[in-house]
C-alpha positions in Angstrom: 37.0 96.1 60.2 34.9 96.2 63.4 36.3 95.5 66.8 34.2 92.3 66.9 35.5 91.1 63.6 39.1 91.9 64.6 38.6 90.0 67.9 37.2 87.0 66.1 40.1 86.9 63.7 42.6 87.3 66.6 40.8 84.4 68.4 41.2 82.3 65.2 44.9 83.1 64.9 45.5 82.1 68.5 43.0 79.2 68.7 44.6 76.3 70.6 43.4 73.6 72.9 43.3 75.9 76.0 41.4 78.7 74.2 39.1 76.1 72.7 38.2 74.8 76.2 37.5 78.3 77.5 35.4 79.1 74.5 33.5 75.8 74.7 32.8 76.4 78.4 31.5 79.9 77.6 29.6 79.3 74.4 28.0 76.0 75.3 26.9 76.6 78.9 23.2 77.1 79.5 21.9 79.4 82.2 18.6 77.7 83.1 17.5 80.9 85.0 18.1 83.2 82.0 16.6 81.2 79.2 15.1 84.3 77.6 18.4 86.1 77.6 20.1 83.0 76.2 17.5 82.7 73.4 18.1 86.4 72.5 21.9 86.3 72.5 22.4 82.8 71.0 21.7 83.6 67.2 24.3 86.3 67.2 27.0 84.2 68.8 26.1 81.2 66.7 26.4 83.4 63.6 29.8 84.7 64.6 31.3 81.3 65.2 29.7 79.7 62.2 31.1 82.5 60.1 34.5 82.0 61.7 34.3 78.3 60.8 33.6 79.3 57.2 36.6 81.7 57.3 38.8 78.9 58.6 37.5 76.5 55.9 38.4 79.0 53.2 41.8 79.6 54.9 42.6 75.9 54.8 41.5 75.6 51.2 43.8 78.5 50.2 46.7 77.0 52.1 46.1 73.6 50.4 46.1 75.3 47.0 49.4 77.0 47.9 50.8 73.7 49.0 50.0 72.2 45.6 51.6 75.1 43.8 54.7 75.0 46.1 55.1 71.3 45.6 54.9 71.6 41.8 57.5 74.4 41.9 59.8 72.4 44.1 59.5 69.4 41.8 60.4 71.6 38.8 63.3 73.1 40.6 64.5 69.7 41.8 64.3 68.3 38.3 66.2 71.3 36.8 68.9 71.0 39.4 69.3 67.3 38.8 69.5 67.8 35.1 72.0 70.6 35.4 74.2 68.4 37.6 74.1 65.6 35.0 71.8 63.3 37.0 68.7 61.8 35.5 65.7 63.4 37.3 63.8 60.2 38.3 60.6 60.5 40.2 62.3 59.1 43.4 65.2 61.6 43.1 62.9 64.5 42.5 60.5 63.6 45.4 63.5 63.0 47.7 64.6 66.6 47.2 61.0 67.9 47.5 60.3 66.0 50.6 63.5 67.1 52.3 62.7 70.8 51.6 62.7 72.8 54.9 60.4 75.4 53.3 57.9 72.7 52.4 58.1 71.1 55.9 57.4 74.5 57.6 54.6 75.2 55.2 53.0 71.8 55.9 53.3 72.4 59.7 51.5 75.7 59.3 48.8 74.0 57.2 48.3 71.4 59.9 47.9 74.1 62.5 45.2 75.7 60.4 43.5 72.3 59.9 43.5 71.8 63.7 41.9 75.2 64.2 39.2 74.3 61.6 38.5 71.1 63.5 38.2 73.0 66.8 35.9 75.5 65.3 33.8 72.7 63.8 33.5 71.2 67.3 32.5 74.6 68.8 29.8 75.1 66.2 28.6 71.5 66.8 28.5 72.2 70.6 26.5 75.4 69.9 24.0 73.4 67.8 23.5 71.2 70.8 23.0 74.2 73.0 20.4 75.5 70.5 18.5 72.2 70.8 18.7 72.3 74.6 17.4 75.9 74.6 14.5 75.0 72.4 13.6 72.0 74.6 14.0 74.0 77.9 11.9 76.8 76.5 9.2 74.4 75.3 9.2 72.6 78.7 8.8 76.0 80.4 5.9 77.0 78.2 4.3 73.6 78.9 4.7 74.0 82.6 3.1 77.5 82.4 0.2 76.0 80.5 -0.3 73.3 83.0 -0.2 75.8 85.9 -2.9 77.9 84.1 -4.9 74.9 83.1 
């Protein structure tokens, strides 16, 4: 894995509100005096964060699948425990045991953190798309001004 890939995954694992704000400030600002440099660097940065967004989307999907499996296993275990204790495993009784599982609670918290990161990355990519639009417009205006000056 390259250093850049490792850095991006580290940023993903630590993405919180403060880091999001720092990244948004860095990734979405436009240097009006360095438009050419911005146009050259932008596709690479956009690609990195779009890719990281897809990584996050897949990560959330995997965790959601694990949650379904964990919930099913906990339901089966709860039903078996109720049966072995001589209690009829009603839907309510089984779900009460499942919903009070500390393991499930912690897992759901972790999933929500991942969903939050996904949302923040989606917002970063959206901000970068706005930056792209601004860069295109500023570049077009600049070319038009040059044409007027030559004209």
